[in-house]
C-alpha positions as CSV (number, residue, x, y, z in Angstrom):
1,M,-53.9,-1.3,-23.4
2,L,-53.8,2.0,-21.5
3,S,-54.8,0.1,-18.5
4,F,-51.8,-2.3,-18.9
5,V,-49.3,0.4,-19.0
6,K,-51.0,2.0,-16.1
7,Q,-50.6,-1.5,-14.5
8,N,-46.9,-1.5,-15.0
9,M,-46.2,2.0,-14.0
10,I,-48.0,1.4,-10.4
11,A,-45.9,-2.0,-10.3
12,I,-42.6,-0.1,-10.8
13,A,-43.6,2.8,-8.3
14,L,-44.3,0.2,-5.7
15,I,-41.1,-1.4,-6.6
16,G,-39.0,1.9,-6.2
17,V,-41.0,2.8,-3.2
18,V,-40.0,-0.4,-1.6
19,A,-36.7,-0.2,-2.7
20,I,-36.3,3.2,-1.5
21,G,-37.7,2.1,2.1
22,G,-35.6,-1.1,2.5
23,G,-32.4,1.1,1.5
24,W,-33.5,3.9,4.1
25,Y,-33.9,1.0,6.7
26,F,-30.6,-0.7,5.8
27,F,-28.7,2.4,6.2
28,S,-30.4,4.1,9.0
29,S,-30.4,0.8,11.3
30,G,-27.6,0.5,13.7
31,S,-26.4,-1.4,16.7
32,G,-28.1,1.1,18.9
33,E,-24.8,2.3,20.2
34,D,-23.0,5.1,18.3
35,E,-19.3,4.1,18.7
36,I,-18.0,7.3,17.5
37,L,-19.3,8.9,20.2
38,T,-18.4,6.6,23.0
39,T,-15.1,7.3,25.2
40,E,-12.9,5.3,27.3
41,N,-11.1,6.6,30.3
42,V,-8.1,8.3,28.9
43,A,-6.0,7.7,32.4
44,D,-6.4,4.0,31.9
45,A,-5.1,3.9,28.4
46,Q,-2.2,6.1,29.5
47,G,-1.3,4.2,32.2
48,E,-1.2,1.1,30.3
49,V,0.7,2.6,27.5
50,E,3.3,4.0,30.4
51,Q,3.5,0.2,31.6
52,N,4.1,-1.0,28.3
53,I,7.0,1.4,27.7
54,V,8.6,0.3,31.2
55,D,8.4,-3.5,30.4
56,T,10.3,-2.7,27.0
57,L,13.0,-0.8,28.5
58,L,13.3,-3.4,31.3
59,K,13.7,-5.8,28.4
60,L,16.3,-4.0,26.7
61,R,18.1,-3.5,29.9
62,S,18.6,-7.3,29.8
63,V,20.3,-7.5,26.4
64,S,24.1,-7.7,26.6
65,L,26.3,-6.9,23.7
66,S,29.4,-9.1,24.6
67,G,30.8,-9.5,20.9
68,T,31.4,-13.2,21.3
69,I,29.4,-13.5,18.1
70,F,32.4,-12.3,16.1
71,S,34.3,-15.2,17.3
72,D,31.4,-17.7,16.3
73,P,32.7,-20.0,13.5
74,A,29.1,-19.4,11.5
75,F,29.7,-15.8,11.5
76,S,33.2,-16.3,10.0
77,A,31.7,-18.4,7.3
78,L,29.3,-15.9,6.3
79,Q,30.0,-14.4,2.9
80,D,29.5,-10.8,1.3
81,F,27.6,-11.0,-1.9
82,G,27.6,-7.4,-2.2
83,T,28.6,-5.6,-5.6
84,Q,31.3,-3.0,-5.5
85,I,30.3,0.4,-6.7
86,I,32.3,2.0,-9.5
87,Q,32.9,5.6,-9.2
88,E,31.5,7.2,-12.5
89,P,32.1,10.7,-13.6
90,F,29.3,13.4,-12.7
91,G,27.3,15.3,-15.2
92,R,27.7,18.6,-16.4
93,L,28.3,21.5,-13.9
94,N,25.2,23.5,-15.0
95,P,23.1,21.3,-17.1
96,F,21.2,24.5,-18.4
97,A,24.4,26.2,-19.5
98,P,25.0,26.1,-23.6
99,R,26.8,22.8,-24.5
100,E,28.5,24.0,-27.6
101,T,31.5,26.1,-27.8
102,G,34.5,26.8,-30.4
103,S,35.8,23.3,-29.4
104,G,32.4,21.7,-29.1
105,I,32.6,21.3,-25.1
106,L,33.0,23.7,-22.5
107,D,36.6,23.8,-20.9
108,R,35.1,22.8,-17.4
109,D,33.1,19.9,-18.7
110,A,35.9,18.4,-20.5
111,D,38.0,18.0,-17.4
112,L,35.2,16.2,-15.8
113,F,35.0,13.8,-18.9
114,G,38.6,13.1,-19.8
115,E,38.7,15.2,-23.1
């Protein structure tokens, strides 16, 4: 029985060594080129960005805002589905001040709440 336990321990150790070796190989293998360390020509990239900005500005220059959309029947057929915001009273001037006085409410708060 002792030899059976030793054989199992040896098998488990071998499986562990193979697993550790496989993990090391998997995580240490790469594409051969470190992408983090590669650089690109910054001047070319900057020139490309500047050209994109110029193209965008030229497109914006061609846009005209004439206001003819406001006379379009489709614009006049639009409906406003917004809700009107009702003005509500503000809270207390000082929320940390004591609330109770002789009349039950501070005088300056009574004006806010209409009491």
